[in-house]
C-alpha positions as CSV (number, residue, x, y, z in Angstrom):
1,M,-72.0,-4.6,-277.5
2,N,-73.3,-7.3,-279.7
3,I,-73.1,-11.0,-279.0
4,R,-70.4,-11.8,-281.3
5,S,-68.2,-9.3,-279.8
6,Q,-68.9,-10.4,-276.3
7,R,-68.1,-13.9,-277.2
8,Q,-64.6,-12.7,-278.5
9,E,-64.2,-11.0,-275.5
10,N,-64.7,-13.9,-273.2
11,K,-62.4,-16.0,-275.3
12,K,-59.7,-13.6,-274.7
13,I,-60.3,-13.7,-271.1
14,C,-60.4,-17.6,-270.9
15,T,-57.0,-17.7,-272.9
16,H,-55.4,-15.3,-270.9
17,H,-56.3,-17.0,-267.5
18,A,-55.8,-20.7,-268.7
19,S,-52.4,-21.9,-267.3
20,P,-49.9,-23.4,-269.8
21,G,-49.0,-26.6,-267.6
22,F,-49.9,-30.0,-267.8
23,T,-53.1,-31.9,-266.6
24,L,-52.4,-34.8,-264.0
25,I,-53.1,-37.2,-266.4
26,E,-50.2,-36.1,-268.6
27,V,-48.0,-35.9,-265.9
28,L,-48.9,-39.5,-264.6
29,V,-48.5,-40.9,-268.2
30,S,-45.0,-39.4,-268.4
31,V,-43.9,-40.6,-265.1
32,T,-45.2,-44.0,-266.0
33,I,-43.5,-44.2,-269.4
34,F,-40.2,-42.7,-267.8
35,A,-40.4,-45.7,-265.2
36,I,-40.7,-48.4,-267.9
37,I,-37.8,-47.0,-269.8
38,M,-35.5,-46.8,-266.6
39,S,-36.6,-50.3,-265.6
40,I,-35.5,-51.8,-269.1
41,L,-32.1,-49.8,-268.8
42,Y,-31.7,-51.1,-265.4
43,S,-32.2,-54.7,-266.5
44,S,-29.9,-54.4,-269.5
45,F,-27.4,-52.9,-267.3
46,S,-27.6,-55.6,-264.6
47,A,-27.4,-58.4,-267.3
48,S,-24.4,-56.6,-268.8
49,A,-22.7,-56.1,-265.3
50,A,-23.4,-59.6,-264.6
51,N,-21.9,-61.0,-267.8
52,A,-18.9,-58.7,-267.5
53,K,-18.5,-60.2,-263.9
54,A,-18.8,-64.0,-265.3
55,V,-16.3,-63.1,-268.1
56,E,-13.8,-61.5,-265.5
57,E,-14.1,-64.5,-263.4
58,M,-13.4,-66.8,-266.3
59,A,-10.3,-64.8,-267.5
60,D,-8.8,-64.9,-263.9
61,D,-9.3,-68.8,-263.8
62,L,-7.8,-69.0,-267.2
63,S,-4.8,-66.8,-266.3
64,S,-4.1,-68.7,-263.2
65,V,-4.5,-72.0,-265.1
66,M,-2.0,-71.1,-267.8
67,G,0.2,-69.2,-265.1
68,A,0.7,-72.6,-263.5
69,V,1.2,-74.6,-266.7
70,D,3.7,-72.1,-268.1
71,A,5.7,-72.0,-264.8
72,V,5.9,-76.2,-264.8
73,S,6.8,-75.8,-268.7
74,R,9.7,-73.3,-268.2
75,E,11.3,-75.6,-265.6
76,V,10.8,-78.9,-267.5
77,R,12.4,-77.3,-270.5
78,G,15.5,-76.5,-268.2
79,V,16.0,-80.0,-267.1
80,R,19.5,-81.2,-266.7
81,Y,20.7,-84.4,-267.7
82,S,23.6,-86.1,-265.7
83,S,25.0,-89.6,-265.5
84,D,24.8,-89.2,-261.5
85,A,21.4,-90.6,-261.4
86,Q,21.4,-90.2,-257.6
87,I,21.7,-86.3,-257.9
88,D,20.2,-85.1,-261.4
89,G,17.9,-87.9,-262.2
90,F,14.4,-87.2,-263.3
91,S,11.8,-89.5,-261.5
92,G,8.1,-89.3,-261.7
93,K,5.0,-90.9,-261.1
94,K,1.4,-90.0,-261.8
95,D,1.2,-87.6,-258.9
96,F,4.7,-86.2,-258.6
97,M,7.9,-85.5,-260.7
98,T,11.3,-84.4,-259.4
99,F,14.1,-83.2,-261.4
100,T,17.2,-81.0,-261.6
101,T,16.8,-77.9,-263.6
102,N,18.2,-74.5,-264.7
103,A,15.6,-72.4,-263.0
104,P,14.6,-69.6,-265.1
105,F,15.5,-67.1,-262.0
106,V,18.8,-65.5,-262.7
107,R,21.2,-65.0,-260.0
108,D,24.7,-63.0,-260.5
109,G,24.1,-63.3,-264.4
110,E,24.0,-67.3,-263.9
111,P,21.0,-69.7,-263.9
112,T,20.3,-71.1,-260.6
113,I,20.3,-74.9,-260.8
114,Q,17.7,-76.4,-258.5
115,R,16.3,-79.7,-257.6
116,I,12.4,-79.2,-258.1
117,S,9.4,-81.6,-257.2
118,Y,5.9,-80.9,-258.7
119,I,3.2,-82.8,-256.8
120,F,-0.5,-83.1,-257.3
121,E,-1.7,-83.1,-253.6
122,E,-5.3,-83.2,-252.8
123,D,-6.8,-80.6,-255.1
124,R,-3.7,-78.5,-255.3
125,L,-0.5,-78.3,-257.6
126,M,2.5,-77.7,-255.4
127,R,6.0,-76.7,-256.2
128,R,8.9,-77.7,-254.0
129,A,12.4,-76.9,-254.4
130,F,14.9,-78.8,-252.4
131,R,18.3,-77.7,-250.7
132,P,21.4,-78.9,-252.9
133,D,22.0,-82.6,-252.6
134,S,19.0,-83.3,-250.4
135,E,15.6,-84.2,-251.4
136,K,14.5,-83.9,-247.9
137,D,15.4,-80.8,-246.9
138,I,12.8,-78.4,-248.5
139,K,14.0,-74.9,-249.3
140,S,10.7,-73.6,-250.6
141,E,7.2,-74.8,-251.2
142,Y,4.1,-72.9,-252.6
143,M,1.0,-73.7,-254.2
144,L,0.6,-72.9,-258.1
145,L,-3.0,-73.9,-258.5
146,D,-5.9,-75.1,-256.1
147,G,-9.2,-76.5,-257.1
148,I,-7.9,-79.3,-259.5
149,K,-9.4,-82.6,-260.0
150,D,-8.1,-86.0,-262.1
151,A,-4.4,-84.7,-262.1
152,S,-1.8,-86.8,-263.4
153,F,1.6,-86.9,-265.0
154,T,2.6,-89.2,-267.7
155,F,5.9,-89.5,-269.6
156,F,6.9,-90.1,-273.0
157,D,9.6,-93.0,-273.7
158,G,9.7,-92.5,-277.2
159,K,7.1,-95.3,-277.8
160,G,4.3,-94.4,-275.6
161,W,3.1,-92.6,-272.4
162,I,3.9,-94.3,-269.2
163,E,2.9,-93.5,-265.6
164,D,6.1,-94.4,-263.8
165,W,9.4,-92.9,-264.6
166,P,12.0,-94.3,-262.2
167,S,15.1,-92.4,-261.2
168,G,18.2,-93.3,-263.0
169,N,16.6,-94.1,-266.2
170,K,17.1,-91.9,-269.5
171,M,15.1,-88.5,-269.5
172,P,11.7,-88.8,-270.9
173,A,10.9,-87.2,-274.1
174,G,8.1,-85.4,-272.7
175,V,5.9,-84.8,-269.8
176,R,2.1,-84.5,-270.3
177,V,0.3,-83.0,-267.5
178,V,-3.5,-83.5,-267.5
179,F,-6.0,-82.2,-265.0
180,S,-9.4,-80.7,-264.7
181,H,-10.0,-77.3,-263.2
182,K,-13.6,-75.7,-262.5
183,D,-15.1,-78.3,-265.0
184,R,-12.5,-77.5,-267.8
185,K,-10.3,-80.0,-268.8
186,V,-6.5,-79.0,-269.2
187,E,-3.9,-81.1,-271.0
188,S,-0.4,-79.9,-272.0
189,V,2.7,-81.8,-273.5
190,L,6.0,-80.4,-272.3
191,P,9.2,-81.5,-274.2
192,L,12.4,-82.1,-272.4
193,W,15.3,-80.3,-274.4
194,S,18.0,-81.9,-272.7
195,R,17.0,-85.4,-273.3
196,M,19.8,-88.0,-274.2
């Protein structure tokens, strides 16, 4: 056997005995690259989850604010006018308004007529419904919104906005509701349809 054939034989032996696996360096490099990719994906996912949570909280806050303003708006649009100011008069000041309304709640096919007050109390907007012919006997009370600041009602007399609407006067042409909720200013003008 010559040297050349012996080398070829040795080569065959070495090739057959060599394992087709990875070296330790290749495994460490692969694990490091995988760890870097996973940390990038995790940080992207964490940022997306935090953004989604913030957007969801903002949407909940906005929904609460819009729901409260909508509730006030529906009842203000249903204000009833009556010449008997003691019973059906509209009255209001900066922190409250009281009126009789055709409530949007239907009972036996007819609108329910209620005496209602909306009150800014501490940091809350409260709704009170009174028993018929009494502004002292509260039938129900609940909070529409909390966490509000700088709240006020003003009333449009046809010429300008005023803060005091005494009972017995004509109905205001509109009511403006202004407040801040979580550093967001909210302002809404609500027309009175039954103004005389």
